[in-house]
LOLUM-995996 format. One record per residue (C-alpha): residue number from 1; residue in one letter; x, y, z. Coordinates in steps of 0.02 Angstrom, whole numbers, padded with zeros to 5 digits. Layout:
BEGIN
NUM; A; X; Y; Z
...
***
This chain:
BEGIN
1; M; 00368; -00766; 01050
2; N; 00411; -00618; 01161
3; E; 00346; -00693; 01323
4; R; 00472; -00712; 01464
5; M; 00521; -00886; 01517
6; D; 00508; -00876; 01708
7; R; 00543; -01057; 01748
8; A; 00720; -01111; 01780
9; G; 00810; -01184; 01631
10; P; 00936; -01326; 01627
11; A; 01107; -01302; 01700
12; P; 01229; -01219; 01578
13; R; 01335; -01338; 01476
14; R; 01523; -01323; 01463
15; W; 01581; -01263; 01291
16; R; 01676; -01385; 01185
17; A; 01746; -01378; 01010
18; M; 01623; -01410; 00869
19; P; 01669; -01541; 00738
20; W; 01723; -01459; 00574
21; H; 01578; -01533; 00474
22; A; 01451; -01467; 00600
23; A; 01531; -01295; 00594
24; V; 01516; -01292; 00405
25; L; 01333; -01341; 00419
26; V; 01300; -01200; 00543
27; L; 01388; -01076; 00429
28; V; 01283; -01130; 00281
29; L; 01124; -01114; 00382
30; V; 01171; -00939; 00441
31; V; 01214; -00880; 00266
32; T; 01059; -00954; 00184
33; S; 00945; -00892; 00321
34; G; 00999; -00716; 00275
35; C; 00936; -00749; 00098
36; S; 00769; -00822; 00145
37; G; 00680; -00659; 00182
38; R; 00560; -00562; 00073
39; G; 00694; -00461; -00013
40; P; 00831; -00331; 00014
41; A; 00823; -00218; 00166
42; R; 00727; -00059; 00125
43; E; 00839; 00091; 00148
44; G; 00847; 00268; 00085
45; G; 00716; 00395; 00040
46; K; 00644; 00546; 00128
47; Y; 00504; 00448; 00213
48; P; 00513; 00287; 00317
49; W; 00480; 00114; 00248
50; H; 00330; 00012; 00307
51; T; 00372; -00171; 00291
52; D; 00280; -00337; 00274
53; I; 00109; -00258; 00251
54; V; -00039; -00360; 00186
55; A; -00104; -00279; 00026
56; T; -00271; -00326; -00051
57; T; -00335; -00277; -00224
58; F; -00478; -00160; -00267
59; W; -00531; -00078; -00428
60; V; -00636; 00066; -00494
61; G; -00814; 00002; -00516
62; E; -00800; -00141; -00392
63; V; -00950; -00170; -00278
64; F; -00901; -00297; -00145
65; D; -01033; -00252; -00016
66; P; -01182; -00150; -00077
67; S; -01250; -00135; 00101
68; A; -01092; -00053; 00170
69; A; -01059; 00133; 00164
70; D; -00882; 00099; 00104
71; G; -00923; -00057; 00002
72; S; -00919; 00017; -00172
73; Q; -00779; 00085; -00281
74; V; -00900; 00171; -00400
75; Y; -00854; 00323; -00295
76; S; -00703; 00356; -00184
77; T; -00680; 00452; -00023
78; Y; -00611; 00595; -00128
79; D; -00720; 00584; -00284
80; D; -00908; 00558; -00291
81; D; -00893; 00522; -00477
82; W; -00738; 00414; -00472
83; Q; -00794; 00284; -00598
84; A; -00854; 00415; -00723
85; R; -00698; 00522; -00701
86; Y; -00587; 00368; -00720
87; G; -00676; 00318; -00881
88; G; -00776; 00167; -00826
89; C; -00749; -00003; -00748
90; D; -00564; -00038; -00721
91; G; -00585; -00219; -00774
92; V; -00713; -00322; -00867
93; L; -00904; -00319; -00859
94; T; -00975; -00494; -00831
95; P; -01102; -00405; -00807
96; A; -01033; -00344; -00640
97; C; -00867; -00252; -00643
98; Q; -00734; -00384; -00610
99; T; -00545; -00375; -00602
100; E; -00431; -00459; -00728
101; P; -00246; -00506; -00744
102; R; -00130; -00366; -00799
103; T; 00034; -00386; -00892
104; A; 00179; -00279; -00952
105; A; 00130; -00312; -01133
106; N; 00009; -00164; -01132
107; G; 00080; -00067; -00984
108; Y; -00036; -00156; -00859
109; M; -00187; -00067; -00935
110; P; -00362; -00143; -00931
111; S; -00411; -00241; -01087
112; S; -00583; -00165; -01118
113; M; -00563; 00022; -01088
114; T; -00439; 00166; -01091
115; P; -00421; 00250; -00921
116; M; -00430; 00439; -00908
117; E; -00338; 00436; -00742
118; N; -00187; 00340; -00678
119; P; -00224; 00152; -00670
120; F; -00084; 00137; -00541
121; Y; -00186; 00189; -00389
122; L; -00200; 00134; -00208
123; D; -00274; 00179; -00041
124; L; -00208; 00197; 00136
125; P; -00310; 00203; 00297
126; Y; -00311; 00392; 00317
127; D; -00458; 00495; 00251
128; D; -00404; 00674; 00277
129; I; -00568; 00744; 00206
130; N; -00717; 00649; 00275
131; D; -00650; 00577; 00438
132; P; -00668; 00712; 00574
133; A; -00518; 00652; 00675
134; A; -00405; 00645; 00523
135; F; -00464; 00813; 00457
136; A; -00433; 00897; 00626
137; E; -00255; 00833; 00644
138; R; -00198; 00819; 00463
139; A; -00090; 00975; 00458
140; K; 00003; 00913; 00612
141; V; 00033; 00731; 00567
142; I; 00054; 00730; 00378
143; P; 00241; 00757; 00345
144; W; 00220; 00863; 00188
145; A; 00080; 00974; 00258
146; N; 00193; 01128; 00257
147; D; 00275; 01095; 00089
148; P; 00242; 01212; -00059
149; G; 00074; 01173; -00134
150; Y; 00006; 01107; 00031
151; A; 00042; 01242; 00161
152; G; -00109; 01341; 00221
153; Q; -00239; 01213; 00167
154; A; -00279; 01141; 00339
155; T; -00458; 01205; 00346
156; N; -00498; 01186; 00161
157; G; -00625; 01044; 00145
158; N; -00602; 01039; -00043
159; F; -00416; 01004; -00034
160; S; -00338; 00836; 00012
161; Y; -00159; 00815; 00068
162; M; -00172; 00629; 00026
163; K; -00254; 00622; -00146
164; N; -00128; 00600; -00288
165; R; 00021; 00574; -00171
166; W; 00148; 00450; -00239
167; V; 00194; 00288; -00151
168; R; 00337; 00168; -00189
169; I; 00285; -00014; -00166
170; A; 00400; -00165; -00169
171; I; 00395; -00354; -00163
172; K; 00570; -00425; -00151
173; D; 00666; -00343; -00294
174; R; 00511; -00285; -00390
175; V; 00468; -00101; -00365
176; C; 00317; -00007; -00435
177; Y; 00237; 00162; -00400
178; G; 00059; 00223; -00381
179; Q; -00049; 00371; -00327
180; I; -00169; 00376; -00180
181; Q; -00350; 00393; -00240
182; D; -00453; 00323; -00095
183; A; -00445; 00283; 00091
184; G; -00448; 00116; 00183
185; P; -00453; -00028; 00211
186; G; -00557; -00035; 00369
187; Q; -00486; 00119; 00456
188; Y; -00485; 00303; 00413
189; H; -00372; 00395; 00536
190; D; -00232; 00271; 00572
191; S; -00095; 00402; 00582
192; A; 00020; 00293; 00688
193; Y; 00035; 00166; 00548
194; V; 00024; 00280; 00396
195; F; 00145; 00416; 00452
196; G; 00242; 00335; 00594
197; S; 00428; 00304; 00585
198; D; 00430; 00145; 00691
199; D; 00352; 00025; 00563
200; A; 00191; 00009; 00664
201; R; 00064; -00123; 00614
202; P; -00102; -00066; 00538
203; A; -00245; -00044; 00662
204; N; -00362; -00131; 00539
205; K; -00401; -00312; 00584
206; K; -00511; -00354; 00434
207; F; -00452; -00434; 00272
208; N; -00306; -00521; 00358
209; G; -00253; -00357; 00438
210; A; -00227; -00270; 00271
211; G; -00143; -00100; 00274
212; M; -00166; -00055; 00091
213; D; -00273; -00089; -00062
214; V; -00190; -00081; -00233
215; S; -00260; -00071; -00409
216; P; -00255; -00215; -00534
217; A; -00112; -00125; -00624
218; I; -00005; -00125; -00466
219; N; -00057; -00305; -00430
220; G; 00009; -00358; -00600
221; C; 00163; -00247; -00594
222; L; 00218; -00322; -00427
223; G; 00172; -00499; -00478
224; F; 00046; -00533; -00340
225; S; 00012; -00717; -00311
226; D; -00176; -00683; -00299
227; L; -00283; -00589; -00424
228; N; -00402; -00539; -00284
229; G; -00339; -00611; -00121
230; Q; -00272; -00557; 00048
231; N; -00108; -00649; 00066
232; D; 00014; -00541; -00031
233; R; 00131; -00433; 00072
234; V; 00224; -00277; 00020
235; D; 00345; -00147; 00083
236; W; 00302; 00035; 00047
237; Q; 00352; 00215; 00076
238; F; 00292; 00387; 00023
239; V; 00395; 00474; -00111
240; D; 00392; 00649; -00182
241; E; 00344; 00661; -00364
242; S; 00522; 00712; -00409
243; E; 00580; 00540; -00350
244; V; 00461; 00442; -00461
245; P; 00556; 00367; -00610
246; D; 00488; 00341; -00784
247; G; 00378; 00188; -00800
248; P; 00202; 00133; -00844
249; W; 00140; 00223; -00688
250; R; 00183; 00388; -00775
251; T; 00083; 00355; -00934
252; I; -00066; 00447; -00855
253; V; -00040; 00552; -00699
254; T; -00195; 00601; -00598
255; T; -00201; 00784; -00546
256; S; -00386; 00811; -00503
257; Q; -00427; 00867; -00327
258; V; -00577; 00828; -00215
259; N; -00743; 00811; -00306
260; H; -00895; 00808; -00190
***
């Protein structure tokens, strides 16, 4: 807790030597406590790390709330024909489109279809096309807005600075990569969290305060504990495409722009 303790505490005790066996115990506790975290400290890279972020799972073709404007993954915030462009349900039809476990044996691909776009996809709560606040400020807050290929697009409603951007995602010592293909969860112009350098918490309070949705392929690649839950936590950072190593996430790379 960060609350101040305003009441007076007990009188200070005089220091005295600690027995050797107690000192050893303290040393062991200190050393092991340093190993009890979620993984190695995240350092390096052009963009800041965002740590201990709840990540839920979504998939192309999922319909989790048909009454909500953002409750279907048949389309995305950037693509009105997302499911068709992707190649179909990114999972199994039972008859609804459901997720399924993914393994390295087939590169974390779905079992019943062959994707036409990258199955390693994700979203972040910043919709730089449809959200008026995000669209108005995007050229000022998005770090790569003035990079080659992006500069001069601020007023172009058919161009997204976010779609197809690469993200590095880690759980302990497992690291995978994916491309942004949607926006959410729950918020759509959370620039303080998405682009901030102070590891701000997501503004979203739904879904256990999730700050990211990841695809079934990323779920399997990172070894999530839940196939479709809201308890897994990740560290993540943006990366330029030149920093993305070879891996199953490069089998198919999505290049399509906004489709409305």
